[in-house]
N, C-alpha and C positions, 0 to 999 in steps of 0.2 A: 504494500500500500504506500502510495506517495502522498504526503501531506504538504500542502503549500501554505506558507505563512504570509500574512498581509502586513499592512502598516504604511503603505505608500499609495499615492494616487496614480502615478505613472511608473511603469516597469520597462526595463530594457534600454533605458537611456541614462547611463550612469554619470556622464559628464554634463555639467551645466556651464554655459558660457554667458558671462556678464558682458553685455554689449554696450558700447558707446552709442549715443543717438546720432545717426549719420544718414546721408543720402547718396554718397558716392557709390559707384558700381561695385558689386561684389562678384568678381569673376571666379570661375571654378578654381579651387586651390586656396582662395581666401577663407579665413576661419568662419565667416558668416554666410558662406554658401553651403547649404546643407549637403550638396552633392560632393563636397570635398571629402567628407568623412566616410570610412568604411563601416561605421557603426552609428546608431542614432545618437543625437545630442539634443539638448534642450537649450533654448535661448531666452534671455530676459534683458530688456533694454533698460539702462539706467538713464532715466529722463534728465536732460540738462547736462549730462556729461558728454562733451564733444571732443573731437581730436584736438582742437585748439586749446581748450582749457585743461586737458589732461596732459598733453605734451609740452605746451608752452607755459603752463601755469602749474599749480600744485594740486594733484588729485586728492591729497589727504584732506583737503577742505570739504570734499564730498564723500568722506568715508561712510557717513550714516546712510547715504543713498545706496552705496554699493552693498553695505551690510543688509539693508532692507531687501534688496532684490536678490542677493545671495541666499538669504533665508527663505525667500519664496521658492527658489530653485530646489533647495534642500527639502523643503516641505512637500514639494511636488514629487520628489523621488530621486533626486540626484545624489550620488555618493561622493562626488568630488566636483570642485569648481575651478574654472579657469576664466581668463578675461581676453578681450580682443585688442589689448594694447600692451606692448612690452614695457612701457613707462610706468605701468601700474605695479611694478615691483615695489614701489614706495608704500603700497598698502598691503603687502604680503602678510606681515606679522599681525596687523590689526584684523585683517579679513579671516585668517585661519583661526585666530582666537575667538572671533565672534561667531563663526559658522560651525565650529567643532567637527569639521570634515576636512580631508586633505584639500589643499588649495595650491594651485600652480598658476600664479598670476602672470608670469613673464617668461618668455622664451630665453631671456638672459640667464635664468636659473640653470640652464644647461651648461654654461661656460665651465664651471669647475669640473663637471663630469666629463665633458669633452676633453678638457686639458689633461685629465688623468689617463686618457686613451693614447695620447700622443707620445712619440719617442722624445728623448732628451734633445733640447735645442729647438723644438718646435712649439709653436704657440697658437692659441685660438685668436682669431680676429673677428671683430663684430661689425656687421653692417646695420645701420640704423636709419630711420627716416629723418632724423635731425641730430647731427653730431653736436651742435652748440647746446642743445637742450638735454643731452644725455650726461648727467652729472655724476660725480663721485657718490652722491647719495643714492642714486639709482643702482650703481654698481655694488655698493655696500649692502643694499637691501637684497640684491640677488646673490650675495656671497661670492662675487667675482673679483679677481685681482684689479686693483685700481689702475694699474699700468697696462691693462688690456688694450691692444691696438684697436682703434675705432675709425670707421669711415662712414660718411653719410651720403644720402642721395639728394641733399638739399641744393647742391650746385647744378643739378640737372634741370631739364626744361619742363618736366611733367609730373613725376610721381609725388614728390613731397608737396608741391603746391596744390595739386588736385586733392590729395588726401587731407592735408591739414586745413585747407580752406573748405573742405567738404563740398566739392563741386560735383554736379550731377553727371559729368562725363569724364571718362578717362581714356586717353589714347594709349592703347596697349603697347604698340611698337615703340613709342617714345618713352613710356615707363620702363620697358625692357632695356632700352638703351641706357637710361639713367642707372639701372642696376649694374649693367655690364661695365660702365665707366667707373662706378664706385668700387666694384670688385677689383678692377685693374689697379686703381689707386691704392687699395688696401694691400694687395700682394706685392706691388712694385715699390710701395713706400715703406714697407716694414720687412725686415729680414726674418725668415724662419716661420712664416705663417703656415701652419699645418692643417688647419680646418677653419671653417667660417660658421658663425652662428648669426642668424638673421633675427634682429630684435623685433621688427615690425611684423605683425600677423598678416599684413596685406602683401608681404614680399614672397610668400610661398609660391605663387604661380611662376616666379622667375628663378626658383632654386635650381632647377635642372639646367638652365642656361648658365647660371653662375658656376655650377659644377663643371660643365663642359668647357667653359672659358678658362677656369683656373686649374682644373684637374684636382681640386681639393674636395674633401667631404663637406657637405653643406647641411647644417642642422637648423631647424625652424620650429615654429609653434606646431607644425604638423608632426614632426618627429617627436616632439615633447609630449604632445597630448595623446598620440597613439601609444606611446610608452606608458603614460599615466593611465589610460583606459585599460591597458593590459594588466595593471595591478588592481584596478577597481573591479574588473570583471574578467578574471582569468579564463582562458579558453579551456574547455573540458575535452579531453582526449579519450576516445573510446578504447576500452580494453580489447585486445585481440585474442581470439580463441587459442592461438598457438603460443600464447604467453605461458612459459614454463611454470608460473606460479599458480595457474589454474588447474584444478583437478576435478574431472567430471564426476568422480565418485561422491564428491561433496554435494552434488546436485541430484543424487539418487540414481546415477547410472553406474554401469560396470558390475 
């Protein structure tokens, strides 16, 4: 007999995503395009939290709004919470304390883990939507080294402007070029880059192109949250009948 336990409203979507209030296009690969994920996720918009006031200002002033919507996701049935902006590393500690579930606010939290994978003399480099706004406070909150090499897309023609200004249109080809130019600056301007972590959750559609250009592993919110989900909802593997541990006599045969 199989007995199922209740206690949630929604089942099968372990990860909840706290969303900024935006209108820019969410192309496949973006955290907020549901087709990006190989598993169901739940979304909740934090009203009034925009790319501008989260990246260029201080998101800690809106912590109560993020906690409220995070609690709504947990009450709905989420077992873990993430966000759609790497700059929200600043609220990691407050959010995990308030929600009492695992919280992965920022792709930047991968930096120490990726660094541990690299051989001696190789370093993680970070690509961000706005290098001037990525401060040591964000780095400390993500537990990443303060001397991590960083390059931004803000010198490009399309990506940073369109996202931070929340424009309703995005030229994909121009945004892709912004990423490739930033990646080239990162690896050419710093010796020993061995892997790249993408801070911005909107950068995922360009990760494969960055990998092809640089030849380096590229980690993003996609890699982080697929790992996160694997812990929240581990895959169940079926036993095989040829497993030597199985004995048919215990099932009344033989």
